[in-house]
mmCIF file as Biopython writes it, N, C-alpha, C and O atoms, coordinates in Angstrom:
data_model
#
loop_
_atom_site.group_PDB
_atom_site.id
_atom_site.type_symbol
_atom_site.label_atom_id
_atom_site.label_alt_id
_atom_site.label_comp_id
_atom_site.label_asym_id
_atom_site.label_entity_id
_atom_site.label_seq_id
_atom_site.pdbx_PDB_ins_code
_atom_site.Cartn_x
_atom_site.Cartn_y
_atom_site.Cartn_z
_atom_site.occupancy
_atom_site.B_iso_or_equiv
_atom_site.auth_seq_id
_atom_site.auth_asym_id
_atom_site.pdbx_PDB_model_num
ATOM 1   N N  . MET A ? 1  ? 66.409 -94.919  31.004 1.0 0.0 1  A 1 
ATOM 2   C CA . MET A ? 1  ? 65.431 -93.859  30.922 1.0 0.0 1  A 1 
ATOM 3   C C  . MET A ? 1  ? 64.474 -94.190  29.777 1.0 0.0 1  A 1 
ATOM 4   O O  . MET A ? 1  ? 64.917 -94.410  28.650 1.0 0.0 1  A 1 
ATOM 5   N N  . PRO A ? 2  ? 63.183 -94.229  30.048 1.0 0.0 2  A 1 
ATOM 6   C CA . PRO A ? 2  ? 62.205 -94.504  28.984 1.0 0.0 2  A 1 
ATOM 7   C C  . PRO A ? 2  ? 62.297 -93.439  27.890 1.0 0.0 2  A 1 
ATOM 8   O O  . PRO A ? 2  ? 62.382 -92.244  28.174 1.0 0.0 2  A 1 
ATOM 9   N N  . THR A ? 3  ? 62.278 -93.890  26.653 1.0 0.0 3  A 1 
ATOM 10  C CA . THR A ? 3  ? 62.430 -92.984  25.519 1.0 0.0 3  A 1 
ATOM 11  C C  . THR A ? 3  ? 61.493 -93.385  24.391 1.0 0.0 3  A 1 
ATOM 12  O O  . THR A ? 3  ? 61.293 -94.572  24.134 1.0 0.0 3  A 1 
ATOM 13  N N  . ALA A ? 4  ? 60.926 -92.404  23.725 1.0 0.0 4  A 1 
ATOM 14  C CA . ALA A ? 4  ? 60.125 -92.651  22.528 1.0 0.0 4  A 1 
ATOM 15  C C  . ALA A ? 4  ? 60.739 -91.860  21.387 1.0 0.0 4  A 1 
ATOM 16  O O  . ALA A ? 4  ? 60.886 -90.641  21.472 1.0 0.0 4  A 1 
ATOM 17  N N  . VAL A ? 5  ? 61.096 -92.558  20.325 1.0 0.0 5  A 1 
ATOM 18  C CA . VAL A ? 5  ? 61.615 -91.922  19.121 1.0 0.0 5  A 1 
ATOM 19  C C  . VAL A ? 5  ? 60.427 -91.754  18.179 1.0 0.0 5  A 1 
ATOM 20  O O  . VAL A ? 5  ? 59.765 -92.729  17.822 1.0 0.0 5  A 1 
ATOM 21  N N  . ILE A ? 6  ? 60.163 -90.516  17.782 1.0 0.0 6  A 1 
ATOM 22  C CA . ILE A ? 6  ? 59.006 -90.236  16.928 1.0 0.0 6  A 1 
ATOM 23  C C  . ILE A ? 6  ? 59.502 -89.919  15.528 1.0 0.0 6  A 1 
ATOM 24  O O  . ILE A ? 6  ? 60.340 -89.039  15.331 1.0 0.0 6  A 1 
ATOM 25  N N  . ILE A ? 7  ? 58.964 -90.657  14.555 1.0 0.0 7  A 1 
ATOM 26  C CA . ILE A ? 7  ? 59.325 -90.457  13.150 1.0 0.0 7  A 1 
ATOM 27  C C  . ILE A ? 7  ? 58.056 -90.406  12.317 1.0 0.0 7  A 1 
ATOM 28  O O  . ILE A ? 7  ? 56.983 -90.805  12.771 1.0 0.0 7  A 1 
ATOM 29  N N  . THR A ? 8  ? 58.190 -89.908  11.088 1.0 0.0 8  A 1 
ATOM 30  C CA . THR A ? 8  ? 57.059 -89.988  10.173 1.0 0.0 8  A 1 
ATOM 31  C C  . THR A ? 8  ? 57.196 -91.268  9.353  1.0 0.0 8  A 1 
ATOM 32  O O  . THR A ? 8  ? 58.283 -91.831  9.225  1.0 0.0 8  A 1 
ATOM 33  N N  . ALA A ? 9  ? 56.086 -91.705  8.809  1.0 0.0 9  A 1 
ATOM 34  C CA . ALA A ? 9  ? 56.037 -92.971  8.072  1.0 0.0 9  A 1 
ATOM 35  C C  . ALA A ? 9  ? 57.049 -93.032  6.931  1.0 0.0 9  A 1 
ATOM 36  O O  . ALA A ? 9  ? 57.525 -94.114  6.588  1.0 0.0 9  A 1 
ATOM 37  N N  . ALA A ? 10 ? 57.380 -91.903  6.348  1.0 0.0 10 A 1 
ATOM 38  C CA . ALA A ? 10 ? 58.337 -91.879  5.240  1.0 0.0 10 A 1 
ATOM 39  C C  . ALA A ? 10 ? 59.724 -92.349  5.662  1.0 0.0 10 A 1 
ATOM 40  O O  . ALA A ? 10 ? 60.527 -92.740  4.816  1.0 0.0 10 A 1 
ATOM 41  N N  . PHE A ? 11 ? 60.013 -92.315  6.959  1.0 0.0 11 A 1 
ATOM 42  C CA . PHE A ? 11 ? 61.335 -92.683  7.448  1.0 0.0 11 A 1 
ATOM 43  C C  . PHE A ? 11 ? 61.349 -93.995  8.227  1.0 0.0 11 A 1 
ATOM 44  O O  . PHE A ? 11 ? 62.337 -94.304  8.893  1.0 0.0 11 A 1 
ATOM 45  N N  . ALA A ? 12 ? 60.280 -94.763  8.154  1.0 0.0 12 A 1 
ATOM 46  C CA . ALA A ? 12 ? 60.179 -96.010  8.918  1.0 0.0 12 A 1 
ATOM 47  C C  . ALA A ? 12 ? 61.270 -97.008  8.528  1.0 0.0 12 A 1 
ATOM 48  O O  . ALA A ? 12 ? 61.892 -97.608  9.404  1.0 0.0 12 A 1 
ATOM 49  N N  . ARG A ? 13 ? 61.504 -97.191  7.267  1.0 0.0 13 A 1 
ATOM 50  C CA . ARG A ? 13 ? 62.532 -98.149  6.826  1.0 0.0 13 A 1 
ATOM 51  C C  . ARG A ? 13 ? 63.918 -97.683  7.255  1.0 0.0 13 A 1 
ATOM 52  O O  . ARG A ? 13 ? 64.720 -98.491  7.726  1.0 0.0 13 A 1 
ATOM 53  N N  . GLU A ? 14 ? 64.208 -96.417  7.103  1.0 0.0 14 A 1 
ATOM 54  C CA . GLU A ? 14 ? 65.504 -95.874  7.516  1.0 0.0 14 A 1 
ATOM 55  C C  . GLU A ? 14 ? 65.705 -96.058  9.019  1.0 0.0 14 A 1 
ATOM 56  O O  . GLU A ? 14 ? 66.804 -96.401  9.453  1.0 0.0 14 A 1 
ATOM 57  N N  . ALA A ? 15 ? 64.679 -95.838  9.803  1.0 0.0 15 A 1 
ATOM 58  C CA . ALA A ? 15 ? 64.776 -96.033  11.251 1.0 0.0 15 A 1 
ATOM 59  C C  . ALA A ? 15 ? 65.072 -97.489  11.575 1.0 0.0 15 A 1 
ATOM 60  O O  . ALA A ? 15 ? 65.882 -97.778  12.455 1.0 0.0 15 A 1 
ATOM 61  N N  . GLU A ? 16 ? 64.430 -98.394  10.881 1.0 0.0 16 A 1 
ATOM 62  C CA . GLU A ? 16 ? 64.668 -99.823  11.087 1.0 0.0 16 A 1 
ATOM 63  C C  . GLU A ? 16 ? 66.124 -100.182 10.793 1.0 0.0 16 A 1 
ATOM 64  O O  . GLU A ? 16 ? 66.761 -100.899 11.565 1.0 0.0 16 A 1 
ATOM 65  N N  . VAL A ? 17 ? 66.643 -99.681  9.678  1.0 0.0 17 A 1 
ATOM 66  C CA . VAL A ? 17 ? 68.029 -99.951  9.283  1.0 0.0 17 A 1 
ATOM 67  C C  . VAL A ? 17 ? 69.001 -99.367  10.307 1.0 0.0 17 A 1 
ATOM 68  O O  . VAL A ? 17 ? 69.953 -100.035 10.711 1.0 0.0 17 A 1 
ATOM 69  N N  . GLN A ? 18 ? 68.766 -98.136  10.723 1.0 0.0 18 A 1 
ATOM 70  C CA . GLN A ? 18 ? 69.660 -97.489  11.689 1.0 0.0 18 A 1 
ATOM 71  C C  . GLN A ? 18 ? 69.616 -98.184  13.048 1.0 0.0 18 A 1 
ATOM 72  O O  . GLN A ? 18 ? 70.657 -98.363  13.680 1.0 0.0 18 A 1 
ATOM 73  N N  . CYS A ? 19 ? 68.445 -98.573  13.497 1.0 0.0 19 A 1 
ATOM 74  C CA . CYS A ? 19 ? 68.341 -99.282  14.774 1.0 0.0 19 A 1 
ATOM 75  C C  . CYS A ? 19 ? 69.135 -100.574 14.731 1.0 0.0 19 A 1 
ATOM 76  O O  . CYS A ? 19 ? 69.859 -100.892 15.675 1.0 0.0 19 A 1 
ATOM 77  N N  . ALA A ? 20 ? 69.005 -101.320 13.647 1.0 0.0 20 A 1 
ATOM 78  C CA . ALA A ? 20 ? 69.747 -102.577 13.510 1.0 0.0 20 A 1 
ATOM 79  C C  . ALA A ? 20 ? 71.248 -102.314 13.474 1.0 0.0 20 A 1 
ATOM 80  O O  . ALA A ? 20 ? 72.021 -103.023 14.119 1.0 0.0 20 A 1 
ATOM 81  N N  . ALA A ? 21 ? 71.658 -101.307 12.727 1.0 0.0 21 A 1 
ATOM 82  C CA . ALA A ? 21 ? 73.083 -101.003 12.583 1.0 0.0 21 A 1 
ATOM 83  C C  . ALA A ? 21 ? 73.706 -100.533 13.903 1.0 0.0 21 A 1 
ATOM 84  O O  . ALA A ? 21 ? 74.890 -100.758 14.154 1.0 0.0 21 A 1 
ATOM 85  N N  . LEU A ? 22 ? 72.908 -99.887  14.730 1.0 0.0 22 A 1 
ATOM 86  C CA . LEU A ? 22 ? 73.423 -99.336  15.984 1.0 0.0 22 A 1 
ATOM 87  C C  . LEU A ? 22 ? 73.174 -100.245 17.188 1.0 0.0 22 A 1 
ATOM 88  O O  . LEU A ? 22 ? 73.423 -99.861  18.331 1.0 0.0 22 A 1 
ATOM 89  N N  . GLY A ? 23 ? 72.681 -101.451 16.914 1.0 0.0 23 A 1 
ATOM 90  C CA . GLY A ? 23 ? 72.437 -102.391 18.002 1.0 0.0 23 A 1 
ATOM 91  C C  . GLY A ? 23 ? 71.237 -102.043 18.862 1.0 0.0 23 A 1 
ATOM 92  O O  . GLY A ? 23 ? 71.170 -102.429 20.029 1.0 0.0 23 A 1 
ATOM 93  N N  . ALA A ? 24 ? 70.295 -101.320 18.292 1.0 0.0 24 A 1 
ATOM 94  C CA . ALA A ? 24 ? 69.101 -100.908 19.032 1.0 0.0 24 A 1 
ATOM 95  C C  . ALA A ? 24 ? 67.859 -101.531 18.407 1.0 0.0 24 A 1 
ATOM 96  O O  . ALA A ? 24 ? 66.815 -100.887 18.297 1.0 0.0 24 A 1 
ATOM 97  N N  . GLY A ? 25 ? 67.986 -102.798 17.996 1.0 0.0 25 A 1 
ATOM 98  C CA . GLY A ? 25 ? 66.881 -103.476 17.330 1.0 0.0 25 A 1 
ATOM 99  C C  . GLY A ? 25 ? 65.620 -103.579 18.162 1.0 0.0 25 A 1 
ATOM 100 O O  . GLY A ? 25 ? 64.531 -103.752 17.615 1.0 0.0 25 A 1 
ATOM 101 N N  . GLN A ? 26 ? 65.750 -103.474 19.491 1.0 0.0 26 A 1 
ATOM 102 C CA . GLN A ? 26 ? 64.587 -103.553 20.374 1.0 0.0 26 A 1 
ATOM 103 C C  . GLN A ? 26 ? 63.810 -102.235 20.427 1.0 0.0 26 A 1 
ATOM 104 O O  . GLN A ? 26 ? 62.694 -102.196 20.946 1.0 0.0 26 A 1 
ATOM 105 N N  . LEU A ? 27 ? 64.387 -101.165 19.897 1.0 0.0 27 A 1 
ATOM 106 C CA . LEU A ? 27 ? 63.728 -99.857  19.902 1.0 0.0 27 A 1 
ATOM 107 C C  . LEU A ? 27 ? 62.538 -99.887  18.961 1.0 0.0 27 A 1 
ATOM 108 O O  . LEU A ? 27 ? 62.663 -100.281 17.801 1.0 0.0 27 A 1 
ATOM 109 N N  . GLU A ? 28 ? 61.402 -99.475  19.455 1.0 0.0 28 A 1 
ATOM 110 C CA . GLU A ? 28 ? 60.184 -99.435  18.645 1.0 0.0 28 A 1 
ATOM 111 C C  . GLU A ? 28 ? 59.797 -97.976  18.409 1.0 0.0 28 A 1 
ATOM 112 O O  . GLU A ? 28 ? 59.252 -97.330  19.304 1.0 0.0 28 A 1 
ATOM 113 N N  . PRO A ? 29 ? 60.073 -97.451  17.212 1.0 0.0 29 A 1 
ATOM 114 C CA . PRO A ? 29 ? 59.738 -96.044  16.948 1.0 0.0 29 A 1 
ATOM 115 C C  . PRO A ? 29 ? 58.231 -95.792  16.961 1.0 0.0 29 A 1 
ATOM 116 O O  . PRO A ? 29 ? 57.432 -96.672  16.643 1.0 0.0 29 A 1 
ATOM 117 N N  . VAL A ? 30 ? 57.874 -94.591  17.331 1.0 0.0 30 A 1 
ATOM 118 C CA . VAL A ? 30 ? 56.501 -94.116  17.222 1.0 0.0 30 A 1 
ATOM 119 C C  . VAL A ? 30 ? 56.384 -93.520  15.827 1.0 0.0 30 A 1 
ATOM 120 O O  . VAL A ? 30 ? 57.112 -92.590  15.482 1.0 0.0 30 A 1 
ATOM 121 N N  . VAL A ? 31 ? 55.467 -94.054  15.025 1.0 0.0 31 A 1 
ATOM 122 C CA . VAL A ? 31 ? 55.357 -93.641  13.622 1.0 0.0 31 A 1 
ATOM 123 C C  . VAL A ? 31 ? 54.073 -92.842  13.422 1.0 0.0 31 A 1 
ATOM 124 O O  . VAL A ? 31 ? 52.974 -93.319  13.704 1.0 0.0 31 A 1 
ATOM 125 N N  . ILE A ? 32 ? 54.238 -91.613  12.928 1.0 0.0 32 A 1 
ATOM 126 C CA . ILE A ? 32 ? 53.087 -90.759  12.629 1.0 0.0 32 A 1 
ATOM 127 C C  . ILE A ? 32 ? 53.046 -90.464  11.131 1.0 0.0 32 A 1 
ATOM 128 O O  . ILE A ? 32 ? 54.004 -90.735  10.407 1.0 0.0 32 A 1 
ATOM 129 N N  . THR A ? 33 ? 51.953 -89.920  10.690 1.0 0.0 33 A 1 
ATOM 130 C CA . THR A ? 33 ? 51.743 -89.614  9.279  1.0 0.0 33 A 1 
ATOM 131 C C  . THR A ? 33 ? 52.714 -88.540  8.794  1.0 0.0 33 A 1 
ATOM 132 O O  . THR A ? 33 ? 52.994 -87.573  9.504  1.0 0.0 33 A 1 
ATOM 133 N N  . HIS A ? 34 ? 53.214 -88.720  7.598  1.0 0.0 34 A 1 
ATOM 134 C CA . HIS A ? 34 ? 54.114 -87.776  6.931  1.0 0.0 34 A 1 
ATOM 135 C C  . HIS A ? 34 ? 53.260 -86.828  6.104  1.0 0.0 34 A 1 
ATOM 136 O O  . HIS A ? 34 ? 52.227 -87.270  5.600  1.0 0.0 34 A 1 
ATOM 137 N N  . PRO A ? 35 ? 53.599 -85.600  5.931  1.0 0.0 35 A 1 
ATOM 138 C CA . PRO A ? 35 ? 54.758 -84.821  6.348  1.0 0.0 35 A 1 
ATOM 139 C C  . PRO A ? 35 ? 54.458 -84.027  7.610  1.0 0.0 35 A 1 
ATOM 140 O O  . PRO A ? 35 ? 53.366 -84.107  8.173  1.0 0.0 35 A 1 
ATOM 141 N N  . LEU A ? 36 ? 55.452 -83.260  8.038  1.0 0.0 36 A 1 
ATOM 142 C CA . LEU A ? 36 ? 55.281 -82.322  9.149  1.0 0.0 36 A 1 
ATOM 143 C C  . LEU A ? 36 ? 55.567 -80.886  8.739  1.0 0.0 36 A 1 
ATOM 144 O O  . LEU A ? 36 ? 54.907 -79.963  9.214  1.0 0.0 36 A 1 
ATOM 145 N N  . SER A ? 37 ? 56.529 -80.692  7.876  1.0 0.0 37 A 1 
ATOM 146 C CA . SER A ? 37 ? 57.056 -79.346  7.600  1.0 0.0 37 A 1 
ATOM 147 C C  . SER A ? 37 ? 56.057 -78.365  7.002  1.0 0.0 37 A 1 
ATOM 148 O O  . SER A ? 37 ? 56.236 -77.154  7.133  1.0 0.0 37 A 1 
ATOM 149 N N  . THR A ? 38 ? 55.018 -78.855  6.354  1.0 0.0 38 A 1 
ATOM 150 C CA . THR A ? 38 ? 54.086 -77.943  5.680  1.0 0.0 38 A 1 
ATOM 151 C C  . THR A ? 38 ? 52.745 -77.808  6.400  1.0 0.0 38 A 1 
ATOM 152 O O  . THR A ? 38 ? 51.791 -77.280  5.830  1.0 0.0 38 A 1 
ATOM 153 N N  . LEU A ? 39 ? 52.663 -78.274  7.631  1.0 0.0 39 A 1 
ATOM 154 C CA . LEU A ? 39 ? 51.379 -78.321  8.328  1.0 0.0 39 A 1 
ATOM 155 C C  . LEU A ? 39 ? 51.078 -77.057  9.120  1.0 0.0 39 A 1 
ATOM 156 O O  . LEU A ? 39 ? 51.977 -76.325  9.536  1.0 0.0 39 A 1 
ATOM 157 N N  . SER A ? 40 ? 49.798 -76.828  9.312  1.0 0.0 40 A 1 
ATOM 158 C CA . SER A ? 40 ? 49.350 -75.737  10.184 1.0 0.0 40 A 1 
ATOM 159 C C  . SER A ? 40 ? 49.496 -76.204  11.636 1.0 0.0 40 A 1 
ATOM 160 O O  . SER A ? 40 ? 49.740 -77.382  11.896 1.0 0.0 40 A 1 
ATOM 161 N N  . ASN A ? 41 ? 49.347 -75.281  12.562 1.0 0.0 41 A 1 
ATOM 162 C CA . ASN A ? 41 ? 49.424 -75.644  13.982 1.0 0.0 41 A 1 
ATOM 163 C C  . ASN A ? 41 ? 48.368 -76.685  14.352 1.0 0.0 41 A 1 
ATOM 164 O O  . ASN A ? 41 ? 48.647 -77.605  15.122 1.0 0.0 41 A 1 
ATOM 165 N N  . ASP A ? 42 ? 47.159 -76.545  13.811 1.0 0.0 42 A 1 
ATOM 166 C CA . ASP A ? 42 ? 46.103 -77.516  14.098 1.0 0.0 42 A 1 
ATOM 167 C C  . ASP A ? 42 ? 46.460 -78.904  13.564 1.0 0.0 42 A 1 
ATOM 168 O O  . ASP A ? 42 ? 46.196 -79.912  14.220 1.0 0.0 42 A 1 
ATOM 169 N N  . GLU A ? 43 ? 47.051 -78.952  12.392 1.0 0.0 43 A 1 
ATOM 170 C CA . GLU A ? 43 ? 47.455 -80.238  11.813 1.0 0.0 43 A 1 
ATOM 171 C C  . GLU A ? 43 ? 48.597 -80.869  12.619 1.0 0.0 43 A 1 
ATOM 172 O O  . GLU A ? 43 ? 48.653 -82.089  12.770 1.0 0.0 43 A 1 
ATOM 173 N N  . ILE A ? 44 ? 49.492 -80.045  13.128 1.0 0.0 44 A 1 
ATOM 174 C CA . ILE A ? 44 ? 50.572 -80.560  13.970 1.0 0.0 44 A 1 
ATOM 175 C C  . ILE A ? 44 ? 49.994 -81.114  15.273 1.0 0.0 44 A 1 
ATOM 176 O O  . ILE A ? 44 ? 50.451 -82.145  15.766 1.0 0.0 44 A 1 
ATOM 177 N N  . GLN A ? 45 ? 49.007 -80.444  15.820 1.0 0.0 45 A 1 
ATOM 178 C CA . GLN A ? 45 ? 48.331 -80.962  17.019 1.0 0.0 45 A 1 
ATOM 179 C C  . GLN A ? 45 ? 47.709 -82.332  16.742 1.0 0.0 45 A 1 
ATOM 180 O O  . GLN A ? 45 ? 47.741 -83.218  17.595 1.0 0.0 45 A 1 
ATOM 181 N N  . ALA A ? 46 ? 47.152 -82.494  15.565 1.0 0.0 46 A 1 
ATOM 182 C CA . ALA A ? 46 ? 46.569 -83.788  15.194 1.0 0.0 46 A 1 
ATOM 183 C C  . ALA A ? 46 ? 47.645 -84.869  15.115 1.0 0.0 46 A 1 
ATOM 184 O O  . ALA A ? 46 ? 47.411 -86.007  15.521 1.0 0.0 46 A 1 
ATOM 185 N N  . ARG A ? 47 ? 48.819 -84.523  14.597 1.0 0.0 47 A 1 
ATOM 186 C CA . ARG A ? 47 ? 49.935 -85.489  14.538 1.0 0.0 47 A 1 
ATOM 187 C C  . ARG A ? 47 ? 50.362 -85.879  15.949 1.0 0.0 47 A 1 
ATOM 188 O O  . ARG A ? 47 ? 50.651 -87.045  16.219 1.0 0.0 47 A 1 
ATOM 189 N N  . ALA A ? 48 ? 50.399 -84.899  16.842 1.0 0.0 48 A 1 
ATOM 190 C CA . ALA A ? 48 ? 50.764 -85.187  18.235 1.0 0.0 48 A 1 
ATOM 191 C C  . ALA A ? 48 ? 49.751 -86.132  18.864 1.0 0.0 48 A 1 
ATOM 192 O O  . ALA A ? 48 ? 50.124 -87.068  19.571 1.0 0.0 48 A 1 
ATOM 193 N N  . ALA A ? 49 ? 48.489 -85.890  18.611 1.0 0.0 49 A 1 
ATOM 194 C CA . ALA A ? 49 ? 47.445 -86.776  19.133 1.0 0.0 49 A 1 
ATOM 195 C C  . ALA A ? 49 ? 47.603 -88.184  18.565 1.0 0.0 49 A 1 
ATOM 196 O O  . ALA A ? 49 ? 47.347 -89.171  19.254 1.0 0.0 49 A 1 
ATOM 197 N N  . GLU A ? 50 ? 48.016 -88.268  17.328 1.0 0.0 50 A 1 
ATOM 198 C CA . GLU A ? 50 ? 48.250 -89.555  16.670 1.0 0.0 50 A 1 
ATOM 199 C C  . GLU A ? 50 ? 49.341 -90.351  17.401 1.0 0.0 50 A 1 
ATOM 200 O O  . GLU A ? 50 ? 49.300 -91.581  17.436 1.0 0.0 50 A 1 
ATOM 201 N N  . ALA A ? 51 ? 50.291 -89.659  17.969 1.0 0.0 51 A 1 
ATOM 202 C CA . ALA A ? 51 ? 51.428 -90.299  18.625 1.0 0.0 51 A 1 
ATOM 203 C C  . ALA A ? 51 ? 51.144 -90.755  20.053 1.0 0.0 51 A 1 
ATOM 204 O O  . ALA A ? 51 ? 51.817 -91.659  20.548 1.0 0.0 51 A 1 
ATOM 205 N N  . VAL A ? 52 ? 50.178 -90.162  20.718 1.0 0.0 52 A 1 
ATOM 206 C CA . VAL A ? 52 ? 49.987 -90.378  22.153 1.0 0.0 52 A 1 
ATOM 207 C C  . VAL A ? 52 ? 49.815 -91.846  22.532 1.0 0.0 52 A 1 
ATOM 208 O O  . VAL A ? 52 ? 50.516 -92.323  23.424 1.0 0.0 52 A 1 
ATOM 209 N N  . SER A ? 53 ? 48.919 -92.569  21.894 1.0 0.0 53 A 1 
ATOM 210 C CA . SER A ? 53 ? 48.697 -93.961  22.299 1.0 0.0 53 A 1 
ATOM 211 C C  . SER A ? 53 ? 49.928 -94.818  22.045 1.0 0.0 53 A 1 
ATOM 212 O O  . SER A ? 53 ? 50.225 -95.734  22.812 1.0 0.0 53 A 1 
ATOM 213 N N  . GLN A ? 54 ? 50.642 -94.516  20.965 1.0 0.0 54 A 1 
ATOM 214 C CA . GLN A ? 54 ? 51.866 -95.264  20.691 1.0 0.0 54 A 1 
ATOM 215 C C  . GLN A ? 54 ? 52.929 -94.969  21.750 1.0 0.0 54 A 1 
ATOM 216 O O  . GLN A ? 54 ? 53.625 -95.878  22.203 1.0 0.0 54 A 1 
ATOM 217 N N  . ILE A ? 55 ? 53.052 -93.716  22.136 1.0 0.0 55 A 1 
ATOM 218 C CA . ILE A ? 55 ? 54.026 -93.345  23.167 1.0 0.0 55 A 1 
ATOM 219 C C  . ILE A ? 55 ? 53.703 -94.063  24.472 1.0 0.0 55 A 1 
ATOM 220 O O  . ILE A ? 55 ? 54.601 -94.560  25.151 1.0 0.0 55 A 1 
ATOM 221 N N  . GLN A ? 56 ? 52.424 -94.117  24.820 1.0 0.0 56 A 1 
ATOM 222 C CA . GLN A ? 56 ? 52.029 -94.790  26.041 1.0 0.0 56 A 1 
ATOM 223 C C  . GLN A ? 56 ? 52.392 -96.271  25.995 1.0 0.0 56 A 1 
ATOM 224 O O  . GLN A ? 56 ? 52.715 -96.854  27.030 1.0 0.0 56 A 1 
ATOM 225 N N  . ARG A ? 57 ? 52.347 -96.882  24.836 1.0 0.0 57 A 1 
ATOM 226 C CA . ARG A ? 57 ? 52.684 -98.295  24.690 1.0 0.0 57 A 1 
ATOM 227 C C  . ARG A ? 57 ? 54.191 -98.508  24.708 1.0 0.0 57 A 1 
ATOM 228 O O  . ARG A ? 57 ? 54.678 -99.471  25.300 1.0 0.0 57 A 1 
ATOM 229 N N  . VAL A ? 58 ? 54.933 -97.609  24.061 1.0 0.0 58 A 1 
ATOM 230 C CA . VAL A ? 58 ? 56.370 -97.755  23.913 1.0 0.0 58 A 1 
ATOM 231 C C  . VAL A ? 58 ? 57.130 -97.392  25.183 1.0 0.0 58 A 1 
ATOM 232 O O  . VAL A ? 58 ? 58.083 -98.075  25.555 1.0 0.0 58 A 1 
ATOM 233 N N  . VAL A ? 59 ? 56.716 -96.329  25.843 1.0 0.0 59 A 1 
ATOM 234 C CA . VAL A ? 59 ? 57.426 -95.859  27.030 1.0 0.0 59 A 1 
ATOM 235 C C  . VAL A ? 59 ? 56.787 -96.512  28.255 1.0 0.0 59 A 1 
ATOM 236 O O  . VAL A ? 59 ? 55.776 -96.048  28.784 1.0 0.0 59 A 1 
ATOM 237 N N  . VAL A ? 60 ? 57.403 -97.580  28.674 1.0 0.0 60 A 1 
ATOM 238 C CA . VAL A ? 60 ? 56.918 -98.310  29.849 1.0 0.0 60 A 1 
ATOM 239 C C  . VAL A ? 60 ? 57.981 -98.171  30.914 1.0 0.0 60 A 1 
ATOM 240 O O  . VAL A ? 60 ? 59.107 -98.636  30.738 1.0 0.0 60 A 1 
ATOM 241 N N  . VAL A ? 61 ? 57.637 -97.545  32.004 1.0 0.0 61 A 1 
ATOM 242 C CA . VAL A ? 61 ? 58.586 -97.383  33.092 1.0 0.0 61 A 1 
ATOM 243 C C  . VAL A ? 61 ? 58.737 -98.739  33.775 1.0 0.0 61 A 1 
ATOM 244 O O  . VAL A ? 61 ? 57.763 -99.331  34.240 1.0 0.0 61 A 1 
ATOM 245 N N  . ARG A ? 62 ? 59.956 -99.207  33.823 1.0 0.0 62 A 1 
ATOM 246 C CA . ARG A ? 62 ? 60.224 -100.522 34.426 1.0 0.0 62 A 1 
ATOM 247 C C  . ARG A ? 62 ? 60.911 -100.363 35.751 1.0 0.0 62 A 1 
ATOM 248 O O  . ARG A ? 62 ? 61.218 -101.356 36.410 1.0 0.0 62 A 1 
#
């Protein structure tokens, strides 16, 4: 099943370490700008837009 893991840039290194440790080194996370918790709805929409092109690249139905 095609999957996109979305993380903020602050967690990019941790995601890399966890993917390697769990044998998922081929997983390519979608990385958006940090933070999320303090944003307005409009700012969250902008983060979602930031993710769209990456999701389209990462989630390839085979």
